[in-house]
C-alpha positions in Angstrom: -1.2 -16.0 12.2 -4.2 -14.2 13.6 -6.5 -12.4 11.3 -8.8 -9.4 12.0 -12.1 -9.0 10.0 -10.5 -5.9 8.4 -7.8 -7.7 7.2 -9.9 -10.5 5.7 -12.3 -7.9 4.1 -9.3 -5.8 2.5 -8.0 -9.4 0.9 -11.2 -9.8 -1.0 -11.8 -8.0 -4.1 -14.7 -5.4 -3.8 -16.7 -6.9 -6.2 -16.8 -10.2 -3.6 -16.9 -8.2 -0.5 -20.8 -7.8 -0.4 -21.5 -11.5 -1.1 -21.7 -14.4 1.1 -18.6 -14.8 3.3 -16.9 -17.7 3.0 -17.1 -20.9 5.6 -15.0 -21.0 8.4 -12.6 -23.8 6.6 -11.8 -21.5 3.7 -10.6 -18.9 6.3 -8.9 -21.4 8.3 -7.1 -22.6 5.0 -6.1 -19.1 4.0 -4.1 -18.6 7.2 -2.8 -21.9 7.1 -1.4 -21.1 3.8 0.0 -17.8 5.0 1.8 -19.6 8.0 3.2 -22.1 5.8 4.7 -19.4 3.5 6.1 -17.6 6.8 7.9 -20.8 7.4 9.1 -21.1 3.7 7.2 -24.2 2.9 6.6 -24.2 -0.7 4.4 -26.9 -1.7 1.7 -28.0 -4.2 -1.7 -26.5 -3.1 -3.3 -30.0 -3.5 -1.1 -31.3 -0.7 -1.5 -28.0 1.4 -5.4 -28.4 1.2 -4.8 -32.0 2.4 -2.9 -31.0 5.4 -5.1 -28.2 6.1 -8.2 -30.5 6.1 -6.4 -33.0 8.4 -5.4 -30.1 10.8 -9.0 -28.8 10.7 -10.1 -32.2 11.5 -8.0 -32.3 14.7 
């Protein structure tokens, strides 16, 4: 799924919104998890993170 800057900032707590932004992989992983949930994949986050890393590398 696509994410706008406004959506991203809204999803962060105000206490963290003004610190450094997360790196691009963390943003990618967040959207990767969101897409898996839309497709009803419910697996351990350890596995999901590994999958995100594999797809990120390609």
